[in-house]
MOPAC internal coordinates of N, CA, C and O (Angstrom, degrees):
PM7 1SCF
backbone

  N    0.0000 0     0.00 0     0.00 0    0    0    0
  C    1.4661 1     0.00 0     0.00 0    1    0    0
  C    1.5283 1   106.75 1     0.00 0    2    1    0
  O    1.2310 1   119.72 1   -53.03 1    3    2    1
  N    1.3640 1   118.15 1   126.97 1    3    2    1
  C    1.4364 1   118.85 1  -178.89 1    5    3    2
  C    1.5295 1   110.28 1   -72.22 1    6    5    3
  O    1.2310 1   122.37 1   -27.97 1    7    6    5
  N    1.3328 1   113.07 1   152.03 1    7    6    5
  C    1.4780 1   119.32 1   177.67 1    9    7    6
  C    1.5076 1   109.87 1   -72.72 1   10    9    7
  O    1.2310 1   118.68 1   -41.66 1   11   10    9
  N    1.3108 1   120.12 1   138.34 1   11   10    9
  C    1.4672 1   120.79 1  -179.21 1   13   11   10
  C    1.5135 1   112.85 1   -63.84 1   14   13   11
  O    1.2310 1   120.63 1   -31.87 1   15   14   13
  N    1.3060 1   116.39 1   148.13 1   15   14   13
  C    1.4680 1   118.60 1   175.83 1   17   15   14
  C    1.4644 1   113.30 1   -70.74 1   18   17   15
  O    1.2310 1   120.13 1   -38.76 1   19   18   17
  N    1.3335 1   117.35 1   141.24 1   19   18   17
  C    1.4559 1   121.46 1  -179.86 1   21   19   18
  C    1.4863 1   109.86 1   -86.74 1   22   21   19
  O    1.2310 1   119.45 1   -34.44 1   23   22   21
  N    1.3265 1   118.66 1   145.56 1   23   22   21
  C    1.4579 1   122.76 1   173.31 1   25   23   22
  C    1.5035 1   108.89 1   -74.80 1   26   25   23
  O    1.2310 1   119.64 1   -12.06 1   27   26   25
  N    1.3042 1   118.28 1   167.94 1   27   26   25
  C    1.5067 1   122.02 1   175.75 1   29   27   26
  C    1.4930 1   112.45 1   -55.45 1   30   29   27
  O    1.2310 1   119.10 1   135.19 1   31   30   29
  N    1.3577 1   119.31 1   -44.81 1   31   30   29
  C    1.4485 1   120.11 1   178.67 1   33   31   30
  C    1.5328 1   112.15 1   -66.85 1   34   33   31
  O    1.2310 1   119.84 1   145.09 1   35   34   33
  N    1.3214 1   117.91 1   -34.91 1   35   34   33
  C    1.4646 1   120.05 1   177.90 1   37   35   34
  C    1.5305 1   111.10 1   -65.70 1   38   37   35
  O    1.2310 1   121.15 1   140.03 1   39   38   37
  N    1.3415 1   115.40 1   -39.97 1   39   38   37
  C    1.4703 1   120.77 1   177.49 1   41   39   38
  C    1.4875 1   112.19 1   -59.75 1   42   41   39
  O    1.2310 1   121.81 1   134.08 1   43   42   41
  N    1.3808 1   114.15 1   -45.92 1   43   42   41
  C    1.4640 1   120.07 1   178.02 1   45   43   42
  C    1.5385 1   111.26 1   -60.54 1   46   45   43
  O    1.2310 1   120.52 1   138.77 1   47   46   45
  N    1.3347 1   116.61 1   -41.23 1   47   46   45
  C    1.4420 1   122.97 1  -172.09 1   49   47   46
  C    1.5593 1   111.42 1   -80.52 1   50   49   47
  O    1.2310 1   120.64 1   155.99 1   51   50   49
  N    1.3148 1   116.39 1   -24.01 1   51   50   49
  C    1.4713 1   118.85 1  -173.21 1   53   51   50
  C    1.5623 1   112.69 1   -59.06 1   54   53   51
  O    1.2310 1   118.77 1   153.77 1   55   54   53
  N    1.2603 1   119.95 1   -26.23 1   55   54   53
  C    1.4802 1   122.09 1   178.47 1   57   55   54
  C    1.5204 1   112.25 1   -70.90 1   58   57   55
  O    1.2310 1   120.24 1   167.72 1   59   58   57
  N    1.3528 1   117.14 1   -12.28 1   59   58   57
  C    1.4819 1   119.28 1  -178.67 1   61   59   58
  C    1.5674 1   112.86 1  -102.73 1   62   61   59
  O    1.2310 1   121.66 1  -176.53 1   63   62   61
  N    1.3102 1   114.43 1     3.47 1   63   62   61
  C    1.4520 1   120.82 1  -178.77 1   65   63   62
  C    1.5846 1   108.20 1   -58.30 1   66   65   63
  O    1.2310 1   119.12 1   -45.99 1   67   66   65
  N    1.2938 1   119.29 1   134.01 1   67   66   65
  C    1.4699 1   127.52 1   179.56 1   69   67   66
  C    1.5239 1   111.45 1    74.78 1   70   69   67
  O    1.2310 1   120.88 1  -161.32 1   71   70   69
  N    1.3281 1   115.92 1    18.68 1   71   70   69
  C    1.4949 1   116.96 1   173.26 1   73   71   70
  C    1.5272 1   108.14 1  -100.15 1   74   73   71
  O    1.2310 1   121.14 1   -27.43 1   75   74   73
  N    1.3855 1   115.42 1   152.57 1   75   74   73
  C    1.4319 1   122.10 1  -179.42 1   77   75   74
  C    1.5330 1   111.31 1   -67.21 1   78   77   75
  O    1.2310 1   121.32 1   -35.91 1   79   78   77
  N    1.3049 1   115.07 1   144.09 1   79   78   77
  C    1.4355 1   122.23 1  -176.04 1   81   79   78
  C    1.5230 1   111.12 1  -139.61 1   82   81   79
  O    1.2310 1   120.95 1   -49.81 1   83   82   81
  N    1.3443 1   115.80 1   130.19 1   83   82   81
  C    1.4578 1   121.79 1   177.82 1   85   83   82
  C    1.4634 1   107.40 1  -135.43 1   86   85   83
  O    1.2310 1   120.12 1   -54.77 1   87   86   85
  N    1.3222 1   117.38 1   125.23 1   87   86   85
  C    1.4410 1   123.65 1  -174.16 1   89   87   86
  C    1.5691 1   112.68 1  -140.20 1   90   89   87
  O    1.2310 1   120.31 1   -52.34 1   91   90   89
  N    1.3167 1   117.00 1   127.66 1   91   90   89
  C    1.4593 1   120.25 1   177.16 1   93   91   90
  C    1.4332 1   109.94 1   -90.29 1   94   93   91
  O    1.2310 1   120.54 1   -67.88 1   95   94   93
  N    1.3532 1   116.57 1   112.12 1   95   94   93
  C    1.5015 1   121.32 1  -177.01 1   97   95   94
  C    1.5250 1   109.02 1   -75.67 1   98   97   95
  O    1.2310 1   121.09 1   136.56 1   99   98   97
  N    1.3596 1   115.53 1   -43.44 1   99   98   97
  C    1.4607 1   121.25 1   177.90 1  101   99   98
  C    1.5267 1   103.13 1  -159.33 1  102  101   99
  O    1.2310 1   120.15 1   -13.00 1  103  102  101
  N    1.3389 1   117.32 1   167.00 1  103  102  101
  C    1.4576 1   119.38 1  -179.37 1  105  103  102
  C    1.5396 1   114.01 1   -51.53 1  106  105  103
  O    1.2310 1   121.24 1   -56.47 1  107  106  105
  N    1.3009 1   115.23 1   123.53 1  107  106  105
  C    1.4760 1   120.81 1   179.29 1  109  107  106
  C    1.5390 1   114.00 1    88.61 1  110  109  107
  O    1.2310 1   119.27 1   174.99 1  111  110  109
  N    1.3492 1   118.99 1    -5.01 1  111  110  109
  C    1.4592 1   120.81 1   178.55 1  113  111  110
  C    1.5265 1   110.07 1  -123.60 1  114  113  111
  O    1.2310 1   122.00 1   -73.27 1  115  114  113
  N    1.3287 1   113.78 1   106.73 1  115  114  113
  C    1.4732 1   121.10 1  -178.26 1  117  115  114
  C    1.5107 1   107.36 1  -116.60 1  118  117  115
  O    1.2310 1   121.12 1   -43.92 1  119  118  117
  N    1.3471 1   115.47 1   136.08 1  119  118  117
  C    1.4790 1   122.31 1   174.31 1  121  119  118
  C    1.5074 1   105.49 1  -103.50 1  122  121  119
  O    1.2310 1   120.73 1   -57.20 1  123  122  121
  N    1.3718 1   116.20 1   122.80 1  123  122  121
  C    1.4534 1   120.31 1   176.36 1  125  123  122
  C    1.5856 1   107.75 1  -127.67 1  126  125  123
  O    1.2310 1   122.81 1   -43.28 1  127  126  125
  N    1.2639 1   112.22 1   136.72 1  127  126  125
  C    1.4611 1   118.13 1   178.76 1  129  127  126
  C    1.5409 1   110.62 1   172.08 1  130  129  127
  O    1.2310 1   120.95 1    31.42 1  131  130  129
  N    1.3172 1   115.78 1  -148.58 1  131  130  129
  C    1.4830 1   120.80 1  -178.66 1  133  131  130
  C    1.5033 1   108.08 1  -126.80 1  134  133  131
  O    1.2310 1   121.04 1   -37.83 1  135  134  133
  N    1.3446 1   115.61 1   142.17 1  135  134  133
  C    1.4317 1   121.86 1   176.15 1  137  135  134
  C    1.5442 1   104.37 1   -75.88 1  138  137  135
  O    1.2310 1   120.27 1   -68.09 1  139  138  137
  N    1.3421 1   117.08 1   111.91 1  139  138  137
  C    1.4619 1   120.49 1  -173.14 1  141  139  138
  C    1.4926 1   116.48 1  -103.54 1  142  141  139
  O    1.2310 1   120.12 1   172.29 1  143  142  141
  N    1.3612 1   117.38 1    -7.71 1  143  142  141
  C    1.4640 1   117.10 1   177.21 1  145  143  142
  C    1.5331 1   107.14 1   151.08 1  146  145  143
  O    1.2310 1   122.59 1    24.43 1  147  146  145
  N    1.3893 1   112.64 1  -155.57 1  147  146  145
  C    1.4671 1   121.57 1  -172.77 1  149  147  146
  C    1.5229 1   109.45 1  -114.08 1  150  149  147
  O    1.2310 1   122.53 1   -35.73 1  151  150  149
  N    1.3285 1   112.75 1   144.27 1  151  150  149
  C    1.4981 1   118.14 1   176.92 1  153  151  150
  C    1.5129 1   109.28 1   -69.27 1  154  153  151
  O    1.2310 1   120.59 1   -55.10 1  155  154  153
  N    1.3364 1   116.48 1   124.90 1  155  154  153
  C    1.4875 1   118.64 1  -177.49 1  157  155  154
  C    1.5208 1   112.28 1   -72.89 1  158  157  155
  O    1.2310 1   120.43 1   167.45 1  159  158  157
  N    1.3053 1   116.79 1   -12.55 1  159  158  157
  C    1.4769 1   121.11 1  -179.36 1  161  159  158
  C    1.5523 1   113.17 1   -96.26 1  162  161  159
  O    1.2310 1   120.37 1   168.69 1  163  162  161
  N    1.3087 1   116.90 1   -11.31 1  163  162  161
  C    1.4920 1   121.02 1  -177.73 1  165  163  162
  C    1.4922 1   109.13 1  -150.80 1  166  165  163
  O    1.2310 1   119.99 1   -62.52 1  167  166  165
  N    1.3177 1   117.63 1   117.48 1  167  166  165
  C    1.4742 1   120.51 1  -174.60 1  169  167  166
  C    1.5447 1   113.68 1   -68.97 1  170  169  167
  O    1.2310 1   120.22 1   165.32 1  171  170  169
  N    1.3693 1   117.18 1   -14.68 1  171  170  169
  C    1.4517 1   116.80 1  -177.43 1  173  171  170
  C    1.5800 1   111.64 1  -108.14 1  174  173  171
  O    1.2310 1   121.59 1  -153.38 1  175  174  173
  N    1.3261 1   114.55 1    26.62 1  175  174  173
  C    1.4926 1   117.25 1  -179.85 1  177  175  174
  C    1.5332 1   107.56 1  -127.05 1  178  177  175
  O    1.2310 1   121.75 1   -35.63 1  179  178  177
  N    1.3573 1   114.26 1   144.37 1  179  178  177
  C    1.4529 1   121.89 1   178.48 1  181  179  178
  C    1.5263 1   108.24 1  -106.91 1  182  181  179
  O    1.2310 1   120.20 1   -32.40 1  183  182  181
  N    1.3479 1   117.23 1   147.60 1  183  182  181
  C    1.4719 1   120.79 1   176.72 1  185  183  182
  C    1.5194 1   107.84 1   -97.12 1  186  185  183
  O    1.2310 1   120.33 1   -49.53 1  187  186  185
  N    1.2991 1   116.98 1   130.47 1  187  186  185
  C    1.4063 1   124.31 1   175.88 1  189  187  186
  C    1.5285 1   108.57 1  -110.16 1  190  189  187
  O    1.2310 1   120.54 1   -59.46 1  191  190  189
  N    1.3230 1   116.58 1   120.54 1  191  190  189
  C    1.4851 1   119.37 1   177.42 1  193  191  190
  C    1.5186 1   106.87 1   -91.48 1  194  193  191
  O    1.2310 1   121.45 1   -64.89 1  195  194  193
  N    1.3612 1   114.83 1   115.11 1  195  194  193
  C    1.4453 1   121.13 1  -176.64 1  197  195  194
  C    1.4957 1   112.04 1   -72.92 1  198  197  195
  O    1.2310 1   119.33 1   -11.44 1  199  198  197
  N    1.3359 1   118.88 1   168.56 1  199  198  197
  C    1.4559 1   120.54 1  -176.37 1  201  199  198
  C    1.5352 1   111.84 1   -59.87 1  202  201  199
  O    1.2310 1   120.07 1   148.73 1  203  202  201
  N    1.3310 1   117.48 1   -31.27 1  203  202  201
  C    1.4597 1   117.97 1   172.46 1  205  203  202
  C    1.5589 1   107.23 1   -79.06 1  206  205  203
  O    1.2310 1   121.23 1   -63.20 1  207  206  205
  N    1.3302 1   115.24 1   116.80 1  207  206  205
  C    1.4667 1   119.25 1  -172.16 1  209  207  206
  C    1.5462 1   115.92 1   -51.26 1  210  209  207
  O    1.2310 1   121.17 1   153.35 1  211  210  209
  N    1.3632 1   115.37 1   -26.65 1  211  210  209
  C    1.4554 1   119.23 1  -175.81 1  213  211  210
  C    1.5354 1   111.09 1   -84.47 1  214  213  211
  O    1.2310 1   119.17 1   167.55 1  215  214  213
  N    1.2933 1   119.18 1   -12.45 1  215  214  213
  C    1.5129 1   120.74 1  -176.38 1  217  215  214
  C    1.4804 1   112.21 1  -102.40 1  218  217  215
  O    1.2310 1   122.28 1   -44.03 1  219  218  217
  N    1.3352 1   113.24 1   135.97 1  219  218  217
  C    1.4754 1   120.95 1   174.72 1  221  219  218
  C    1.4935 1   108.12 1  -136.48 1  222  221  219
  O    1.2310 1   119.95 1   -22.95 1  223  222  221
  N    1.3222 1   117.70 1   157.05 1  223  222  221
  C    1.4376 1   123.76 1   174.80 1  225  223  222
  C    1.5052 1   107.18 1  -144.66 1  226  225  223
  O    1.2310 1   121.01 1   -15.48 1  227  226  225
  N    1.3491 1   115.67 1   164.52 1  227  226  225
  C    1.4513 1   117.81 1   176.60 1  229  227  226
  C    1.5347 1   108.44 1  -120.73 1  230  229  227
  O    1.2310 1   121.82 1   -30.71 1  231  230  229
  N    1.3056 1   114.12 1   149.29 1  231  230  229
  C    1.4583 1   122.65 1   175.95 1  233  231  230
  C    1.5220 1   108.20 1  -131.58 1  234  233  231
  O    1.2310 1   120.85 1   -19.66 1  235  234  233
  N    1.3000 1   115.97 1   160.34 1  235  234  233
  C    1.4887 1   115.80 1   173.88 1  237  235  234
  C    1.5401 1   111.81 1   -59.03 1  238  237  235
  O    1.2310 1   121.07 1   -42.63 1  239  238  237
  N    1.2748 1   115.55 1   137.37 1  239  238  237
  C    1.4854 1   119.75 1  -177.15 1  241  239  238
  C    1.5529 1   111.24 1   -59.44 1  242  241  239
  O    1.2310 1   120.44 1   143.20 1  243  242  241
  N    1.3003 1   116.77 1   -36.80 1  243  242  241
  C    1.4547 1   119.43 1   179.19 1  245  243  242
  C    1.5421 1   112.35 1   -62.24 1  246  245  243
  O    1.2310 1   120.30 1   144.52 1  247  246  245
  N    1.3458 1   117.03 1   -35.48 1  247  246  245
  C    1.4159 1   121.58 1   177.08 1  249  247  246
  C    1.5783 1   110.35 1   -59.95 1  250  249  247
  O    1.2310 1   121.50 1   132.81 1  251  250  249
  N    1.3118 1   114.73 1   -47.19 1  251  250  249
  C    1.4465 1   121.08 1   178.30 1  253  251  250
  C    1.5294 1   111.39 1   -61.98 1  254  253  251
  O    1.2310 1   120.56 1   134.10 1  255  254  253
  N    1.3189 1   116.54 1   -45.90 1  255  254  253
  C    1.4819 1   119.95 1   177.24 1  257  255  254
  C    1.5022 1   113.06 1   -59.08 1  258  257  255
  O    1.2310 1   121.48 1   135.19 1  259  258  257
  N    1.3371 1   114.77 1   -44.81 1  259  258  257
  C    1.5210 1   119.04 1  -179.66 1  261  259  258
  C    1.5007 1   108.11 1   -62.18 1  262  261  259
  O    1.2310 1   118.97 1   139.77 1  263  262  261
  N    1.3539 1   119.58 1   -40.23 1  263  262  261
  C    1.4471 1   121.59 1   178.25 1  265  263  262
  C    1.5313 1   112.15 1   -58.27 1  266  265  263
  O    1.2310 1   120.60 1   127.06 1  267  266  265
  N    1.3149 1   116.45 1   -52.94 1  267  266  265
  C    1.4741 1   119.53 1  -176.73 1  269  267  266
  C    1.5114 1   112.86 1   -72.97 1  270  269  267
  O    1.2310 1   119.68 1   138.08 1  271  270  269
  N    1.2989 1   118.21 1   -41.92 1  271  270  269
  C    1.4609 1   120.70 1  -178.22 1  273  271  270
  C    1.4894 1   111.73 1   -71.38 1  274  273  271
  O    1.2310 1   120.01 1   150.85 1  275  274  273
  N    1.3616 1   117.58 1   -29.15 1  275  274  273
  C    1.4614 1   121.86 1   173.30 1  277  275  274
  C    1.5322 1   109.57 1   -66.36 1  278  277  275
  O    1.2310 1   119.08 1   140.35 1  279  278  277
  N    1.3181 1   119.35 1   -39.65 1  279  278  277
  C    1.4559 1   124.08 1   178.48 1  281  279  278
  C    1.5450 1   108.39 1   -62.05 1  282  281  279
  O    1.2310 1   119.90 1   138.55 1  283  282  281
  N    1.3125 1   117.79 1   -41.45 1  283  282  281
  C    1.5014 1   120.85 1  -178.79 1  285  283  282
  C    1.5292 1   109.73 1   -64.29 1  286  285  283
  O    1.2310 1   120.22 1   138.95 1  287  286  285
  N    1.3079 1   117.18 1   -41.05 1  287  286  285
  C    1.4521 1   120.64 1  -178.56 1  289  287  286
  C    1.5506 1   111.95 1   -66.04 1  290  289  287
  O    1.2310 1   121.28 1   143.15 1  291  290  289
  N    1.3341 1   115.16 1   -36.85 1  291  290  289
  C    1.4753 1   119.36 1   177.59 1  293  291  290
  C    1.5313 1   112.67 1   -66.33 1  294  293  291
  O    1.2310 1   121.19 1   151.33 1  295  294  293
  N    1.3556 1   115.34 1   -28.67 1  295  294  293
  C    1.4905 1   118.06 1   179.97 1  297  295  294
  C    1.4781 1   112.59 1   -74.96 1  298  297  295
  O    1.2310 1   118.95 1   157.39 1  299  298  297
  N    1.3675 1   119.61 1   -22.61 1  299  298  297
  C    1.3910 1   122.18 1  -174.35 1  301  299  298
  C    1.5632 1   113.06 1   -71.41 1  302  301  299
  O    1.2310 1   120.10 1   180.00 1  303  302  301

């Protein structure tokens, strides 16, 4: 079975797979874990593997891209 084609956003985000991710959703609620890949049920969502190996959540892919690409800009 052929591998599904990645969208443009997924191609941009694929270089950040397995990188640490920390995102404040609202005051007092922080998601920390690793960007582990893409949601198979929705092309515009990223899967975040939380520190507890059994727990996962999804976030909009653009949120994850903004997080990582914003970090790169700050390093320049």
